[in-house]
C-alpha positions in Angstrom: -70.5 -37.0 19.1 -74.1 -36.5 21.5 -73.9 -37.8 25.0 -75.7 -41.6 23.9 -72.9 -42.1 21.4 -70.2 -41.2 24.8 -72.6 -43.1 27.2 -72.0 -45.9 24.9 -68.3 -45.9 24.5 -67.3 -45.1 27.6 -69.7 -48.7 28.7 -67.7 -50.6 26.2 -64.6 -49.5 27.9 -65.6 -50.1 30.9 -66.5 -53.9 29.8 -63.4 -54.3 27.8 -61.3 -53.5 30.7 -63.4 -55.4 33.0 -62.8 -58.9 30.7 -59.2 -58.0 31.0 -58.9 -58.3 34.7 -61.2 -61.5 34.8 -58.6 -62.9 32.6 -55.4 -61.6 34.4 -57.4 -62.9 37.4 -58.3 -65.9 35.7 -54.9 -66.3 35.1 -53.9 -65.7 38.9 -56.4 -68.6 39.7 -54.6 -71.1 37.9 -53.0 -73.7 40.3 -49.1 -73.5 40.2 -48.5 -76.8 41.4 -47.6 -78.2 37.7 -45.2 -75.6 36.7 -43.3 -76.0 40.3 -43.5 -79.9 39.9 -41.9 -79.6 36.5 -39.2 -77.5 38.0 -38.4 -80.1 40.4 -38.2 -82.6 37.6 -35.8 -80.6 36.3 -33.6 -80.1 39.0 -33.8 -83.7 40.0 -32.8 -84.5 36.4 -30.2 -82.3 36.5 -28.8 -83.6 40.0 -29.0 -87.0 38.9 -26.9 -86.6 35.7 -24.2 -84.6 37.4 -24.1 -87.2 40.1 -23.5 -89.5 37.9 -20.8 -88.4 37.1 -19.3 -87.6 40.6 -19.5 -91.0 41.4 -17.6 -92.1 37.9 -15.1 -89.8 38.1 -13.3 -90.1 41.7 -14.2 -92.2 44.6 -17.7 -92.4 45.7 -17.2 -91.9 49.2 -15.6 -88.4 48.5 -18.5 -86.8 46.9 -20.2 -84.6 48.9 -23.6 -82.6 48.8 -21.8 -79.5 48.3 -19.8 -81.2 45.1 -23.4 -82.5 43.6 -24.9 -78.7 44.1 -22.1 -77.0 42.3 -22.1 -79.7 39.6 -25.5 -79.8 38.9 -26.1 -76.1 39.1 -29.1 -75.9 42.2 -28.8 -74.3 44.9 -28.5 -76.7 48.5 -31.8 -75.9 49.4 -33.1 -77.4 46.4 -30.3 -80.3 46.9 -32.2 -81.3 50.2 -35.3 -81.5 49.4 -35.1 -84.1 47.6 -32.2 -85.9 48.7 -30.6 -85.7 52.9 -27.2 -87.3 52.0 -24.7 -88.5 48.3 -25.9 -92.1 49.6 -29.2 -91.5 48.8 -28.7 -89.9 45.6 -26.6 -92.7 44.4 -29.3 -95.0 45.3 -31.8 -93.2 43.0 -29.3 -93.6 40.5 -28.9 -97.6 41.0 -32.6 -98.1 41.3 -33.3 -98.4 38.0 -30.8 -101.1 36.9 -32.1 -102.7 39.7 -35.5 -102.4 39.0 -35.0 -103.9 36.0 -32.7 -107.2 37.4 -35.2 -107.7 40.3 -38.4 -107.8 37.2 -36.3 -110.8 35.7 -36.2 -112.6 39.2 -39.7 -112.2 39.0 -40.5 -113.0 35.7 -37.9 -113.3 33.7 -37.4 -116.7 32.1 -35.6 -119.4 33.2 -32.9 -119.8 34.9 -33.0 -116.1 36.5 -36.6 -116.7 36.4 -38.5 -119.5 37.9 -38.6 -122.5 36.3 -34.9 -123.8 37.2 -33.2 -125.4 40.1 -33.0 -123.4 43.5 -29.3 -124.0 42.6 -29.4 -122.5 38.8 -31.1 -120.1 39.4 -29.0 -119.1 42.8 -26.0 -119.1 40.4 -27.9 -116.8 37.4 -28.4 -114.5 40.2 -25.2 -114.4 41.1 -23.4 -114.3 37.5 -26.6 -111.1 36.9 -25.2 -109.0 40.1 -21.5 -109.4 39.5 -23.0 -107.7 36.1 -25.2 -105.1 37.7 -21.7 -104.3 40.0 -19.3 -104.7 37.0 -21.3 -101.9 35.5 -22.5 -99.8 37.8 -19.7 -100.2 40.9 -19.1 -96.1 41.1 -22.8 -95.9 42.0 -23.3 -99.5 44.0 -20.0 -98.3 45.8 -21.8 -94.9 47.2 -25.2 -96.0 47.9 -24.6 -99.3 49.7 -20.9 -98.4 51.4 -21.1 -100.4 55.0 -24.0 -101.0 57.2 -25.8 -99.1 54.8 -26.5 -101.4 52.0 -28.3 -104.1 54.8 -30.9 -101.0 55.0 -31.8 -100.3 51.2 -34.4 -101.4 49.7 -32.8 -103.6 47.4 -31.1 -105.3 49.4 -34.6 -106.5 51.1 -35.4 -107.6 48.2 -32.6 -109.8 47.4 -33.0 -110.9 50.7 -36.2 -112.4 50.1 -35.7 -113.5 46.3 -32.3 -116.2 48.5 -34.9 -117.3 51.2 -36.9 -118.1 48.3 -34.7 -120.0 47.0 -32.9 -122.0 50.1 -36.6 -122.9 50.8 -36.8 -124.1 47.6 -33.9 -126.5 48.1 -35.4 -127.7 51.6 -33.4 -126.2 54.3 -34.8 -126.1 57.3 -33.9 -123.1 58.9 -32.7 -120.5 55.8 -32.7 -117.4 57.9 -28.8 -117.2 58.9 -27.5 -118.5 55.8 -29.2 -116.0 53.5 -26.9 -112.6 54.6 -23.7 -115.2 54.0 -24.8 -116.1 50.5 -25.3 -112.3 49.8 -21.7 -111.7 51.1 -20.1 -112.7 48.1 -21.6 -109.4 45.9 -20.7 -106.6 48.4 -19.6 -103.4 46.0 -17.2 -102.6 48.4 -15.4 -106.9 48.6 -16.0 -106.8 44.4 -14.2 -103.5 44.3 -11.5 -105.6 46.0 -11.0 -108.7 44.0 -11.1 -106.6 40.5 -8.9 -103.7 41.4 -6.6 -105.0 44.4 -6.2 -108.8 43.2 -7.3 -108.6 39.5 -9.3 -111.2 39.2 -11.7 -111.0 36.2 -15.7 -110.6 36.5 -15.5 -113.8 34.8 -13.0 -115.6 36.9 -15.6 -114.1 39.8 -18.7 -115.2 38.4 -17.6 -118.7 37.5 -16.1 -119.5 40.9 -19.5 -117.9 42.6 -21.4 -119.7 39.8 -19.7 -123.1 41.2 -20.5 -121.9 44.8 -24.3 -121.7 44.1 -24.3 -125.3 42.8 -22.3 -126.9 45.3 -24.0 -125.1 48.3 -27.8 -126.1 46.3 -26.7 -129.0 44.7 -29.5 -130.5 43.0 -31.1 -134.0 44.9 -29.6 -133.2 47.9 
């Protein structure tokens, strides 16, 4: 092989190596954020699935972050990066169900949505909330136990909705009545009525609907 041929092959080899190094550098330069986001989303899904099962299997107030992390198969640091406490995990799980109800209150047909008298709308709201509690009581207990329930975004939304109904009915000073009207929907109270007193959800619903119609009786 001539010297010129050897020099040509050497240059080609250098070019190929340089190209390979360039490709590797390009891979290294690619952002890792999408991969990290995918990992975070997968971890979040595992955490929520494990937590929902724990909330359903035991008293939600006894669920700890250690138990959630172990059931989800993630480290404590990973769990705490997404959620500060068990209540916040329950809030995230309950959020989707509450969002659907909120959409029905704003855009749905009457009597739950706009277009019905205030008393009928309040009665429909009570029935919808009782249905949500009946289906997701463990999550509601985990998310809204004690004073913490008053600080959730969902409770703030319910307050605005009930206040609107009271104002529409013509009540001059509705603010002191809002939380009184919402008090029958406490998850702890519903648990007591259903599991301690043995009242059926249907019976509780009928009484609350009657109460709503009496409170905001049409024509008064």
